[in-house]
C-alpha positions as CSV (number, residue, x, y, z in Angstrom):
1,X,45.8,74.4,6.4
2,X,44.9,72.6,10.2
3,X,41.4,74.3,10.7
4,X,40.7,73.3,7.1
5,X,40.9,69.6,7.9
6,X,40.1,69.7,11.4
7,X,36.7,71.3,9.8
8,X,36.5,68.8,7.3
9,X,37.0,65.7,9.9
10,X,34.4,67.4,12.0
11,X,31.6,67.8,9.0
12,X,32.6,64.3,8.0
13,X,32.1,63.0,11.8
14,X,28.4,65.0,12.1
15,X,27.5,63.6,8.5
16,X,27.9,59.8,9.6
17,X,26.4,60.1,13.2
18,X,23.4,62.2,11.6
19,X,22.7,60.1,8.7
20,X,19.7,58.0,9.0
21,X,19.8,54.2,8.7
22,X,18.5,52.3,6.5
23,X,16.2,49.3,7.4
24,X,17.0,45.9,6.8
25,X,15.0,43.3,4.8
26,X,11.7,41.8,6.4
27,X,12.4,39.6,8.6
28,X,9.3,37.6,8.7
29,X,8.8,33.9,7.4
30,X,6.1,34.1,4.5
31,X,5.5,37.9,4.5
32,X,3.0,37.1,2.0
33,X,0.9,34.7,3.8
34,X,1.7,32.2,0.2
35,X,2.3,29.4,2.5
36,X,1.1,30.0,6.4
37,X,5.0,29.0,7.2
38,X,6.1,30.2,10.6
39,X,2.2,31.7,11.0
40,X,-0.1,30.6,13.7
41,X,-3.3,31.9,13.3
42,X,-6.5,31.0,16.4
43,X,-9.6,32.1,16.4
44,X,-11.8,32.7,13.4
45,X,-9.2,33.2,10.7
46,X,-7.8,31.0,7.4
47,X,-6.0,32.0,4.0
48,X,-7.7,32.5,1.2
49,X,-6.9,32.7,-2.6
50,X,-10.6,35.4,-3.5
51,X,-9.1,38.3,-1.9
52,X,-5.1,39.2,-1.8
53,X,-3.0,42.3,-2.7
54,X,-0.5,40.1,-4.4
55,X,1.0,36.5,-4.4
56,X,-1.6,33.8,-4.5
57,X,-3.5,33.9,-1.2
58,X,-4.0,36.3,1.8
59,X,-4.2,36.0,6.0
60,X,-8.6,36.3,6.4
61,X,-10.1,37.0,9.9
62,X,-13.7,37.3,11.2
63,X,-15.5,36.9,14.1
64,X,-18.4,34.5,13.4
65,X,-17.6,32.1,16.2
66,X,-15.3,33.8,18.5
67,X,-14.7,37.2,19.0
68,X,-11.2,37.6,17.2
69,X,-9.0,36.3,14.9
70,X,-5.2,36.6,15.2
71,X,-1.9,35.4,13.1
72,X,1.0,35.6,15.1
73,X,4.1,34.8,14.2
74,X,8.0,35.0,16.6
75,X,11.0,36.2,15.3
76,X,14.6,36.7,16.9
77,X,15.4,40.5,17.7
78,X,18.7,42.2,19.5
79,X,18.4,44.3,22.3
80,X,19.4,47.9,21.7
81,X,18.3,47.7,18.4
82,X,14.8,49.5,16.7
83,X,12.2,47.6,15.0
84,X,8.6,48.4,13.0
85,X,5.9,46.2,11.9
86,X,3.9,47.3,9.1
87,X,1.4,45.6,6.7
88,X,-1.4,46.3,4.5
89,X,-5.0,45.6,6.1
90,X,-8.6,45.6,3.6
91,X,-12.0,45.1,5.3
92,X,-15.1,44.5,3.6
93,X,-17.0,45.2,6.9
94,X,-16.3,46.2,10.6
95,X,-19.6,46.5,12.7
96,X,-18.3,46.4,16.3
97,X,-14.5,45.1,15.6
98,X,-11.0,46.7,14.9
99,X,-7.9,45.1,13.2
100,X,-4.2,46.2,13.8
101,X,-0.8,45.1,13.9
102,X,1.2,45.1,16.8
103,X,4.4,43.6,18.4
104,X,5.3,42.5,21.8
105,X,9.0,41.5,23.3
106,X,9.6,38.5,24.1
107,X,5.8,38.0,23.7
108,X,4.9,39.8,27.0
109,X,3.9,42.8,28.2
110,X,2.6,46.4,26.6
111,X,2.4,45.7,23.0
112,X,3.5,48.4,19.9
113,X,0.6,48.9,18.2
114,X,-0.2,49.9,14.8
115,X,-3.6,53.0,14.0
116,X,-6.6,50.8,14.1
117,X,-9.0,50.0,11.3
118,X,-12.2,50.7,12.7
119,X,-14.3,51.1,9.3
120,X,-15.1,49.1,6.4
121,X,-12.4,49.7,4.3
122,X,-12.6,48.2,0.4
123,X,-9.1,49.9,-0.7
124,X,-5.7,48.1,0.7
125,X,-4.4,50.4,3.4
126,X,-0.8,50.2,4.5
127,X,-0.2,50.2,8.4
128,X,3.0,50.5,10.8
129,X,4.0,50.8,13.9
130,X,6.4,53.4,15.5
131,X,10.2,52.7,15.2
132,X,10.7,51.0,18.3
133,X,13.7,49.8,20.4
134,X,14.3,46.2,22.1
135,X,14.8,46.7,25.6
136,X,18.6,45.0,26.6
137,X,18.1,41.9,26.9
138,X,15.0,41.3,24.7
139,X,15.5,38.1,22.6
140,X,12.6,37.9,20.2
141,X,9.7,39.3,19.3
142,X,6.0,37.8,18.8
143,X,4.3,39.7,16.2
144,X,0.3,39.9,15.7
145,X,-1.7,40.6,12.6
146,X,-5.0,41.2,14.7
147,X,-9.1,41.5,14.5
148,X,-10.8,42.1,17.9
149,X,-14.3,42.3,18.3
150,X,-16.1,42.7,22.0
151,X,-18.9,39.8,21.1
152,X,-18.8,36.9,18.0
153,X,-20.4,39.2,15.1
154,X,-20.7,38.1,12.0
155,X,-20.5,41.8,10.4
156,X,-16.6,41.8,11.3
157,X,-14.4,40.7,8.4
158,X,-10.4,41.7,7.7
159,X,-7.6,40.5,4.8
160,X,-4.0,40.9,5.8
161,X,-1.3,40.9,3.5
162,X,2.3,42.2,2.2
163,X,3.6,41.8,6.4
164,X,6.9,43.1,7.1
165,X,9.0,43.3,10.1
166,X,12.4,45.4,9.7
167,X,15.3,45.9,11.8
168,X,17.1,49.5,11.6
169,X,20.3,49.1,10.2
170,X,23.3,49.2,12.6
171,X,26.7,50.7,11.4
172,X,29.4,48.1,11.9
173,X,32.5,48.1,13.4
174,X,34.5,48.0,10.3
175,X,33.0,50.7,8.6
176,X,33.5,53.0,11.5
177,X,37.4,51.6,11.9
178,X,37.5,52.4,7.7
179,X,36.4,55.4,8.3
180,X,38.6,56.6,11.2
181,X,41.6,54.9,10.2
182,X,41.0,57.5,6.7
183,X,40.4,60.6,9.1
184,X,43.9,59.7,10.6
185,X,45.6,59.1,7.4
186,X,44.3,62.6,6.5
187,X,45.6,64.2,9.2
188,X,48.8,62.4,9.6
189,X,49.4,63.7,5.5
190,X,48.5,67.2,6.7
191,X,51.1,67.1,9.7
192,X,53.6,65.5,7.1
193,X,53.5,67.8,4.8
194,X,53.7,71.2,7.4
195,X,57.0,69.7,8.6
196,X,58.4,70.2,5.3
């Protein structure tokens, strides 16, 4: 009987450890670019109502006066936790440019990037960065929804909508304590039965 309880204990521990964590709620302010709250934009960029995936408007970047357009937002992060940025992109034309989603820890260093949209795509297409663990000591991530062109050019036109920045959920200590005390109780119950 002890072997049965020990095996049960091991199986439960392995199941808990190997269970993938689920993503938390979106950490961005105004992820649908409805009001522009929380976002800063630079270069050739604005908000438009005529092209949108959902809601009232989307973010729009092109390269006419400048070689690029970008929408940025900085969010708080915790070192040791994995994060992922995602969103939808659409383009009526990308002659010389490319568009993607990226983020950087504390606004510096190498950016974590999604795949790049390099050709016109009239359908909204989902892009995401890989899950990436924030370094110890990191306190923020600067997100960017980016269009870059080698030169200013009228043939580059990109829309962004339904942005996301998610953190992988980490099991809370209370849940681990509850599981541990339950397992100790199960072991104690088994010892009590075997003494009788």
